[in-house]
C-alpha positions in Angstrom: 23.4 49.5 74.4 26.5 48.8 72.6 27.0 46.6 69.5 30.1 45.9 67.9 30.4 44.6 64.2 33.7 42.6 63.7 35.5 42.1 60.4 35.8 38.4 59.7 36.5 36.1 56.8 34.0 33.6 56.6 31.1 31.9 55.0 27.5 31.8 55.6 24.1 31.2 54.8 21.4 33.5 53.6 17.8 33.4 55.3 15.4 35.9 53.7 12.1 35.7 55.9 10.7 39.0 55.9 9.3 41.7 53.3 11.5 44.2 51.7 9.6 47.0 51.2 12.3 49.5 49.7 15.4 48.9 47.9 17.5 51.6 46.5 20.9 52.0 45.1 22.7 55.5 44.3 26.0 56.2 42.9 27.8 59.4 42.1 31.0 59.2 40.3 33.1 61.9 39.9 36.3 61.8 37.7 36.4 58.1 38.4 35.7 58.3 42.1 32.5 56.6 43.1 30.6 56.9 46.4 27.9 54.2 46.5 24.9 54.5 49.0 22.8 51.1 49.2 19.7 51.3 51.3 17.1 48.6 52.3 13.8 48.7 54.3 12.6 45.3 55.9 9.3 44.9 57.4 8.4 42.2 59.8 4.9 41.4 58.9 4.8 38.2 61.1 3.5 37.7 64.5 7.0 36.3 65.8 10.4 38.0 65.9 12.5 36.9 62.6 15.7 37.7 61.7 16.4 40.4 58.9 19.6 40.2 57.0 21.3 43.1 54.9 23.8 42.1 52.5 26.0 44.2 50.2 28.7 43.1 47.7 31.6 45.4 47.3 34.6 45.5 45.0 37.9 44.4 46.7 39.3 47.8 46.2 36.3 49.6 47.9 36.3 51.3 51.6 33.1 51.4 53.5 32.8 54.8 54.7 29.4 54.9 56.7 26.8 52.5 58.0 23.3 53.1 59.7 20.7 51.2 60.8 17.4 52.6 62.2 14.0 51.2 63.8 10.8 52.4 62.8 8.2 51.1 65.3 4.5 50.3 64.7 4.3 52.0 68.2 6.7 54.4 69.8 8.7 52.0 71.7 8.8 48.2 72.2 9.4 47.3 75.9 10.5 43.8 75.4 14.0 43.6 74.7 13.8 39.8 73.5 16.7 39.8 71.2 15.7 42.7 69.4 19.0 44.2 69.8 21.3 41.3 69.1 23.1 41.8 65.8 25.8 39.9 64.0 27.7 41.2 61.1 30.5 39.8 58.8 32.8 41.6 56.4 33.8 38.7 54.1 36.5 38.2 51.2 34.9 36.1 48.8 36.5 35.8 45.4 37.4 39.4 44.0 34.7 40.8 46.1 34.1 41.6 49.6 30.8 41.0 51.2 29.1 42.9 54.0 26.3 41.2 55.9 24.8 42.4 59.0 21.7 40.5 60.4 19.4 41.6 63.5 16.2 40.1 64.9 13.2 42.2 64.3 10.2 42.1 66.3 6.8 41.5 65.2 5.0 44.6 63.1 8.8 46.3 63.1 10.3 48.0 59.9 14.2 48.3 60.2 16.2 50.3 57.4 19.6 49.7 56.5 22.1 52.0 54.8 25.8 51.4 53.7 28.0 53.9 51.8 31.3 52.8 50.1 33.8 54.5 48.1 36.3 53.3 45.5 38.4 54.7 42.5 37.2 53.0 39.3 40.4 51.5 37.3 40.6 51.6 33.8 41.1 48.2 32.1 40.8 47.7 28.2 40.1 51.1 27.3 37.2 51.5 29.6 35.8 52.0 33.4 33.6 49.6 35.2 31.1 50.3 37.8 29.6 47.1 39.2 26.4 47.8 41.5 25.0 44.8 43.4 21.1 44.6 43.4 20.4 41.9 46.2 17.1 42.2 47.6 16.6 38.5 46.6 12.7 39.0 46.4 10.6 41.0 44.3 10.2 44.4 45.8 7.6 47.0 44.7 9.6 50.0 45.5 13.1 49.4 44.0 15.5 51.5 42.1 19.0 52.2 40.7 20.3 55.8 40.0 23.9 56.5 38.9 25.2 59.9 37.8 28.7 60.3 36.2 30.9 63.5 35.9 33.8 63.8 33.9 35.8 67.2 33.6 37.2 66.3 30.5 34.1 64.6 29.0 32.7 61.0 28.3 33.4 59.4 25.1 30.7 56.5 25.2 28.5 55.1 28.1 26.7 51.7 28.4 24.9 49.5 30.6 25.2 46.0 30.1 22.6 43.0 30.5 22.3 42.2 34.2 25.1 39.6 35.4 23.3 36.7 37.2 26.2 34.8 38.2 30.1 35.6 38.7 31.0 33.9 35.5 32.6 36.0 32.9 30.6 33.9 30.5 27.8 35.2 31.4 26.6 37.6 28.3 27.3 40.6 30.2 30.9 39.7 29.5 31.1 37.8 26.4 33.1 34.7 25.9 36.2 33.7 24.3 34.6 33.3 21.1 31.4 35.6 21.4 31.6 39.4 21.3 30.3 41.5 24.2 26.7 42.3 24.1 25.8 45.5 25.3 21.9 45.8 25.5 20.8 46.9 28.8 18.0 45.4 30.9 14.3 46.5 30.5 13.2 49.7 31.9 16.9 51.2 31.9 17.3 54.7 31.3 20.5 56.3 29.9 21.2 59.8 29.5 24.2 61.6 28.4 25.9 64.9 27.7 29.4 65.7 26.8 30.3 65.7 30.4 27.8 63.9 32.5 25.6 61.0 32.2 22.5 59.7 34.3 21.4 56.0 34.5 18.2 54.9 36.0 17.0 51.5 36.6 13.3 50.8 38.2 12.4 47.4 37.1 8.6 46.3 37.8 7.7 43.4 40.0 6.9 41.5 36.8 10.3 42.3 35.1 12.1 41.4 38.5 10.2 37.7 38.5 11.2 37.4 34.6 14.8 37.6 36.0 14.0 35.1 38.7 10.9 34.4 40.5 12.9 34.9 43.7 13.8 38.5 42.7 16.9 40.2 41.6 20.1 38.7 42.8 22.5 40.4 40.2 25.2 43.0 39.2 24.2 46.0 37.2 27.2 46.9 35.3 27.9 50.4 33.8 31.1 50.7 31.4 32.3 54.2 30.0 35.5 56.1 28.8 36.5 59.7 29.1 38.0 62.0 26.7 41.9 62.8 27.2 43.2 64.7 24.4 46.6 66.0 26.4 48.9 63.5 26.2 50.5 64.5 29.5 47.2 64.1 31.0 44.6 66.0 33.5 45.2 67.6 36.8 42.2 68.6 38.8 42.9 70.4 42.3 40.7 70.9 45.2 41.5 72.6 48.7 45.2 72.4 48.4 45.2 68.5 46.7 45.6 67.3 43.2 45.1 64.3 41.3 46.8 63.4 38.0 45.3 61.2 35.5 47.9 59.9 32.8 46.6 57.8 30.2 48.0 58.7 26.8 46.4 57.5 23.7 47.7 56.6 20.3 51.4 55.3 21.1 52.8 52.6 19.1 52.8 49.0 21.0 56.3 48.0 22.5 57.2 44.5 21.6 57.7 41.8 24.7 59.7 39.2 25.5 57.0 37.0 27.4 57.7 33.6 29.3 54.6 31.5 30.2 55.2 29.6 33.3 52.6 27.1 33.9 52.1 24.7 36.7 51.4 21.1 35.7 51.4 19.3 39.0 49.2 16.7 39.8 46.6 18.8 41.6 46.0 20.5 37.9 44.4 17.4 36.5 41.2 17.3 34.9 39.1 20.8 34.2 42.0 23.1 35.3 44.7 22.0 32.9 41.8 21.8 29.8 40.9 25.4 30.6 44.5 26.3 30.8 45.3 24.8 27.5 42.4 26.4 25.9 43.4 29.9 27.3 47.1 29.3 26.0 45.8 28.4 22.4 44.1 31.7 22.2 46.9 33.6 24.1 49.7 32.2 21.7 47.6 33.1 18.5 47.3 36.8 19.8 50.8 37.3 20.1 52.2 39.9 17.7 55.0 39.1 15.3 57.3 41.7 17.0 56.9 39.6 20.4 59.2 36.9 21.4 58.0 34.3 23.9 58.9 30.8 25.4 57.0 28.3 27.5 58.0 26.8 30.9 56.1 23.8 32.6 56.9 22.8 36.1 56.0 20.1 38.7 58.6 18.3 40.6 60.9 19.1 37.4 61.1 22.2 35.2 60.7 21.8 31.4 61.3 24.5 28.8 60.0 24.3 25.3 63.1 26.0 23.7 66.5 25.9 25.7 68.1 29.0 26.4 66.0 31.4 24.3 62.9 33.1 23.3 61.7 32.8 19.9 59.9 35.1 17.7 55.9 34.8 17.6 56.0 33.4 14.0 52.8 31.8 12.9 55.0 28.4 12.5 56.3 29.0 16.5 52.8 29.4 17.7 51.4 26.3 15.9 54.2 24.1 16.8 52.8 21.0 18.0 55.1 20.3 20.8 54.2 23.7 22.4 50.7 22.9 22.1 51.1 19.6 23.8 53.6 20.6 26.4 51.3 19.8 29.4 52.0 16.1 30.8 50.9 16.0 34.5 53.5 14.9 37.4 53.5 15.2 41.0 55.3 18.1 42.9 55.3 22.0 42.5 58.8 23.2 42.1 58.3 27.0 42.2 61.7 28.4 42.8 63.2 26.4 40.2 60.5 27.5 37.5 61.2 31.1 38.6 64.9 30.8 38.1 64.4 29.2 34.7 62.2 31.9 33.3 64.7 34.4 34.5 67.6 33.0 33.0 65.8 33.1 29.7 65.3 37.0 30.1 68.6 37.8 31.6 70.5 39.0 28.5 73.8 38.2 30.4 72.9 34.7 30.5 73.4 34.3 26.5 74.3 36.6 23.8 72.0 37.4 20.8 74.7 36.6 18.4 74.7 33.0 19.7 71.2 32.5 19.8 69.8 34.3 16.7 67.7 36.8 18.4 67.4 40.4 17.9 68.9 42.8 20.5 66.0 42.9 23.3 66.7 46.4 24.7 63.3 47.9 23.3 61.3 44.8 24.1 59.8 44.7 27.6 60.6 41.5 29.6 57.5 39.8 31.4 56.5 36.7 33.2 53.2 35.1 33.4 53.0 32.7 36.0 50.3 30.6 37.0 50.1 28.0 39.8 47.3 26.4 41.6 49.2 25.4 44.8 52.1 25.8 47.3 55.9 25.0 46.9 56.6 21.4 47.8 59.6 20.3 46.0 63.0 21.9 46.2 63.1 25.1 48.0 59.8 25.9 50.0 60.4 28.7 52.3 58.5 31.5 50.7 60.9 34.2 52.0 63.7 32.2 50.2 61.9 32.1 46.9 61.2 35.7 47.1 64.7 36.6 47.7 65.9 34.4 44.8 63.3 35.8 42.4 64.1 39.1 43.2 67.9 38.9 42.6 67.3 37.0 39.6 64.4 38.8 37.4 66.2 42.1 37.3 63.7 44.7 35.3 61.4 41.7 34.5 57.8 42.2 35.4 56.0 39.5 36.7 52.5 38.8 36.7 51.1 36.0 39.2 47.9 33.9 38.5 46.7 32.1 41.6 44.4 29.2 40.2 41.7 28.2 42.7 41.7 28.6 46.4 44.4 26.2 47.3 47.1 28.3 45.8 49.4 30.8 47.9 48.1 33.8 46.8 49.8 35.8 49.8 53.0 34.9 48.5 52.3 35.0 44.7 51.0 38.5 45.3 54.3 39.4 47.2 56.1 37.8 44.5 54.4 40.2 42.0 54.7 43.4 43.8 58.3 42.9 44.4 58.9 42.3 40.8 57.1 45.1 39.0 53.8 43.1 38.4 50.6 42.1 40.0 48.6 39.2 41.1 45.1 38.2 40.5 42.9 35.0 41.7 41.5 32.8 39.0 38.3 31.1 40.3 37.5 27.4 39.4 34.5 28.2 37.1 33.1 27.2 33.8 34.9 30.5 32.7 38.5 30.2 33.9 39.9 30.0 30.5 37.9 33.3 30.0 39.6 34.8 33.2 43.2 33.9 32.2 42.6 35.5 28.4 41.0 38.6 30.1 44.1 39.0 32.5 46.5 38.4 29.6 44.7 41.0 27.4 45.2 43.7 30.0 49.1 43.2 29.9 49.5 42.2 26.2 50.0 45.7 25.0 52.8 47.6 26.7 52.9 51.1 25.4 55.8 52.7 27.8 57.9 51.1 30.3 60.2 52.6 33.4 57.5 55.8 33.7 58.6 58.4 36.0 56.2 61.3 36.8 58.1 64.3 38.4 56.7 67.2 40.4 58.8 70.1 41.3 59.7 70.0 45.2 59.0 73.5 45.6 55.5 73.0 44.2 54.1 69.5 45.7 54.5 67.2 48.6 53.0 64.1 50.2 52.6 62.7 46.7 51.6 58.7 46.2 53.6 56.6 44.0 54.6 58.2 40.8 57.3 55.5 39.3 55.6 52.7 37.6 57.2 49.6 35.7 54.6 49.6 32.8 51.9 51.7 31.1 49.8 49.1 29.0 47.0 50.1 26.2 43.7 50.8 27.7 45.0 51.6 31.4 45.7 54.6 33.5 48.4 55.9 36.0 47.0 58.1 38.6 49.2 60.1 41.1 47.7 62.3 43.7 49.4 64.5 46.3 49.4 68.0 48.0 50.1 71.3 46.8 51.9 74.2 48.1 50.2 77.5 48.3 50.4 80.0 45.4 50.7 77.2 42.8 48.9 78.2 39.6 50.7 75.8 37.0 52.1 72.3 37.7 55.3 71.6 36.1 55.4 67.9 35.3 58.5 65.9 33.9 57.7 62.4 32.2 60.6 60.2 31.5 60.0 56.8 29.9 61.1 53.8 27.3 58.8 53.6 24.3 59.2 51.4 21.3 62.5 52.8 20.2 64.1 55.1 22.7 64.1 56.7 26.1 61.9 59.9 26.1 61.8 62.9 28.1 58.8 65.4 28.1 58.3 68.4 30.4 55.2 70.3 30.5 53.3 72.9 32.4 49.8 71.7 33.0 47.2 74.2 33.9 45.1 73.3 37.2 41.5 72.5 36.5 39.4 73.2 39.3 37.6 70.1 40.4 33.7 70.1 40.1 32.9 69.1 43.3 30.3 71.8 44.6 28.7 72.7 41.5 31.1 75.4 40.7 30.9 74.8 37.0 27.0 74.6 36.3 27.7 74.9 32.6 28.5 71.2 32.6 25.1 70.5 33.8 26.4 67.8 36.5 24.7 68.9 39.7 23.2 65.4 40.2 26.8 63.6 40.1 28.3 66.3 42.5 25.7 65.2 45.2 27.6 63.4 48.2 31.1 63.9 47.1 32.5 67.0 48.8 36.3 67.4 48.3 36.6 64.2 46.2 40.4 65.0 45.6 40.8 65.1 49.2 39.4 61.8 50.0 41.2 60.2 46.7 44.5 61.3 48.1 43.8 59.6 51.5 42.4 56.3 49.7 45.4 56.0 47.4 47.9 56.8 50.5 46.3 54.1 52.7 46.6 51.5 50.2 50.0 52.2 49.6 50.9 52.3 52.9 49.2 48.7 53.2 51.1 47.4 50.3 54.2 48.8 52.0 53.8 47.0 55.0 53.3 43.6 53.0 56.5 44.2 51.2 58.7 44.9 54.4 59.5 42.2 57.0 60.9 44.9 59.2 58.6 44.9 62.6 59.3 48.3 63.4 58.7 50.2 60.1 55.5 47.6 59.7 54.2 49.1 62.8 54.9 52.9 61.5 53.3 52.0 58.3 50.0 50.7 60.3 50.1 53.5 62.6 50.0 56.1 59.4 47.3 54.0 57.7 45.3 53.7 61.0 45.4 57.5 61.2 44.0 58.3 58.1 41.5 55.7 58.0 40.0 57.2 61.2 40.3 60.7 60.0 38.5 59.8 56.8 36.1 57.2 58.2 37.2 54.2 56.3 37.1 50.8 57.1 40.0 49.3 56.3 42.5 46.1 57.3 43.8 48.2 60.2 40.3 49.4 61.4 37.1 47.8 62.6 33.6 48.8 62.2 31.7 49.6 65.4 28.0 50.2 65.5 26.7 52.0 68.5 22.6 51.9 69.5 22.3 55.4 70.8 20.7 55.3 74.5 18.2 57.9 74.9 18.2 57.6 78.7 21.4 59.2 78.9 22.0 62.7 78.0 25.8 62.6 77.5 28.3 59.8 75.8 29.4 57.1 77.8 33.0 55.2 77.2 34.0 51.9 78.1 37.5 50.6 77.9 36.6 48.8 74.6 33.7 50.5 72.9 32.1 53.7 72.5 28.5 55.0 73.0 27.1 58.2 71.5 24.0 59.6 72.8 21.2 60.6 70.0 17.5 61.5 70.5 14.9 61.1 68.0 11.0 60.5 68.8 10.5 57.9 65.8 13.4 56.1 65.3 16.4 54.5 66.9 19.6 54.8 64.8 22.8 53.3 64.7 25.6 54.8 62.8 29.3 54.4 62.2 32.4 54.8 64.5 35.7 53.7 63.7 38.1 51.9 66.2 41.7 50.9 65.7 42.8 47.3 65.8 46.3 48.5 66.8 45.6 51.3 69.3 44.6 50.8 72.7 43.2 54.5 73.0 39.2 54.9 72.4 38.1 56.5 69.5 34.6 57.9 69.5 32.1 60.0 67.6 31.5 63.5 68.0 28.5 63.9 65.7 25.4 62.8 67.7 23.0 63.9 64.8 20.5 61.1 63.8 19.4 60.6 60.2 15.7 60.8 59.3 14.3 57.4 58.4 
């Protein structure tokens, strides 16, 4: 029997009818690289066939790397084929997360087990890494657990488990609000153990504790935050099997002043809650500007309005509290994105006006940036996306643009390209009660630049196949990561850093010792054996993970069809090699047919044979969406269930 799981962008309703007997989440984190497995067993205690659904929320950066599904029959085999093998699966992009869902009809008296594994690199933001794990059995479960093991070679500075997040709102007490501080007490029955290099978090809520959260059981995120020790300003390099990863996150640098232009959409679609939330966020953001910063405000609809014509102004208390600045949000129809971008570029372009004529201090050591927020598409003036992108890239120069797409109607693909082509990033802001907190949270991430135009260089005779090593900005509390391959015989890696700080251009050269990555228990003195389980050669997989993501981003940034195809082929081959489900591969699940001793292959799907006396197991095969050739698994072993 052949079953194919296809990837869709979708919406669906959840039906939980059967009994979940077991639910376990295990995550191993080694040097920020997390491998998480979610397992669930569902029993059909009824006398009729019912659908069993298995759902897992993943971060948008995660790649699925394995999925298995097994039957555990009350009898040896069930002869009836009444829809028992029919499955439907979906991998949906929902908000900043992806949602995996598979459903199968289960005969009476039958248990079905699911297991999904996914991998991701944890990003450092605001001085911490965050691991968010979904707990969604959606009913009280007797046998439920969450186990997280973390190993960091340079040491763990702190770790905390937050209250369960029962909604996506950042105003949930797991995250804090604009005015209230973060609460850090963990849910009951949580145990957190830590030594200098490792940490273990264990959560086993009782039935009553689950009901205290909701009579329907857990439907929440368990959140762990931590940070690492990193004393060497040039960072930490770890190697394994000819691959290396370089983590660069210097502490203690002075903040570089910035020239920041806030460009706000005030078209008619922003009326009501969205404009109120935007104004609330802007009030807080403006009050957080440092006096060494300069700023200006642009609003746009069918026309563009600039608060201070032709210049940015110092962020003095008087300017921040200017009544005109704080009442600059009168809504009118239309969305002229092109004109708004060009107006912002003119304010940051030093050739457009001299500092002597405007009373400005020289801006050579201020970081130019634009915070651009819109909730729609271009409807007035230039509306062709490619032309808008080209105009912006020609006009913005060295300015970094950070795009915020407010709501589902915003043109996020265009905004993402706009940011990627102009030294920035783009984020979605969701129409929830906490939108003001989302806006402020994103600003906080980019509010404190420490370095700009950072180049991490390595000798050609030492490394090859490296990922991106040129970065427009390094912000306080973040981290830059470079991975690559080492040539044989390299003992110490020579690294050259060039960047601009608050005063000058700096250049630092250093030879960093290559630290052996702890992946096979090679350093038992660290006491991190639990965290090492299930992550063989993480540096190797991290290189593939980064390379695939950069190939896909490069595809977005080119309109050349031939180059796009080359980039897709490279990303596809790496995805297949490392068993990653990515935008260029699909998830294929195969039910082994025990009546056939050898694998059988059709023109579009793959069957793999496996024999087991107690269960029928489904497991993962990757199939390219771009290649016509058939890809198949040569591993016929079936896991035990």
